[in-house]
Structure formats: structure tokens, C-alpha cells
DORONU-6905 format. One record per residue (C-alpha): y, z, x negated; residue in one letter. Coordinates in steps of 0.25 Angstrom, whole numbers, padded with zeros to 4 digits, always signed. Layout:
! DORONU-6905
YZXA/...
END
This chain:
! DORONU-6905
+0862+0664-0349X/+0848+0662-0348X/+0837+0671-0355X/+0835+0661-0367X/+0850+0662-0370X/+0850+0677-0369X/+0838+0678-0378X/+0845+0668-0388X/+0858+0676-0388X/+0851+0689-0389X/+0844+0684-0402X/+0857+0679-0407X/+0865+0692-0405X/+0853+0700-0410X/+0853+0692-0423X/+0868+0697-0425X/+0865+0711-0422X/+0862+0716-0436X/+0872+0719-0447X/+0864+0712-0457X/+0862+0699-0449X/+0877+0699-0446X/+0880+0700-0461X/+0870+0689-0463X/+0877+0680-0453X/+0890+0683-0459X/+0885+0679-0472X/+0880+0666-0466X/+0893+0663-0460X/+0897+0660-0475X/+0886+0650-0476X/+0871+0648-0477X/+0864+0659-0485X/+0849+0660-0491X/+0841+0672-0488X/+0843+0678-0502X/+0858+0676-0501X/+0859+0683-0488X/+0850+0694-0493X/+0861+0697-0505X/+0873+0696-0495X/+0867+0706-0485X/+0860+0715-0495X/+0847+0715-0487X/+0833+0712-0492X/+0828+0698-0490X/+0817+0702-0479X/+0828+0709-0471X/+0837+0697-0473X/+0826+0687-0468X/+0824+0696-0455X/+0839+0696-0452X/+0839+0681-0454X/+0827+0679-0445X/+0835+0687-0434X/+0847+0678-0436X/+0838+0665-0435X/+0832+0670-0422X/+0845+0673-0417X/+0849+0658-0420X/+0860+0663-0430X/+0855+0657-0443X/+0845+0647-0447X/+0840+0643-0461X/+0836+0632-0470X/+0828+0632-0483X/+0834+0630-0497X/+0823+0629-0506X/+0815+0642-0505X/+0827+0649-0498X/+0831+0650-0483X/+0845+0649-0481X/+0852+0653-0468X/+0864+0648-0461X/+0871+0652-0447X/+0867+0642-0436X/+0881+0643-0430X/+0890+0650-0439X/+0902+0648-0430X/+0896+0656-0419X/+0892+0667-0428X/+0906+0667-0434X/+0912+0668-0420X/+0903+0679-0416X/+0906+0687-0428X/+0921+0685-0427X/+0921+0689-0413X/+0913+0702-0416X/+0922+0705-0427X/+0934+0703-0418X/+0928+0712-0407X/+0924+0723-0417X/+0938+0723-0423X/+0945+0724-0409X/+0936+0736-0405X/+0940+0744-0418X/+0955+0743-0415X/
END
């Protein structure tokens, strides 16, 4: 890999390195959500949710569109995220046994 790819991968994995961001991504696997909806689901204040979403956007994991006055977020490539989370779940389950 080249340095640009390494940096992109680093941002991607950094974005998934916080439990709240993993929770947000898990909720977004169910479909797009607006910031206020995400805030209620993850029980974190709105400024904190916005910061986490910004990290996820920088990592290339989420994007957003405007619905009236609301910003609604969605996963850029939900199948990739689902595969990564499923693989990690399997890996963690195997190690516990």
C-alpha cells in the first residue's frame, strides 16, 4: 500500500475505535437517521453526537443529506461495515471460548 492508502485506512479504523461510534454505525445499519434520532438512540448529547458523526464522515464511513432543517446520516457502504462488524463479533466469540 502507498502512504495515501495507509492514511485513508487509518482514518477509517480510527473512526470505528470508539464505542459510541460503533453504536451509531450499528444503528445506521438499520437505515438513515437524523442527528436528533441518533442522539436519542445512543443517549449522548447533541454536540457529542455531532463530533462522533464528524469523525465517521472523515473516516469515509458516513455521509449526510439535508431534509428540511435536519441533517440525516447514512452509511456510505453498509455491506462493508456489516462484514467488518460480523467478522469482529465472530473473532471475539472465538477468543472467549
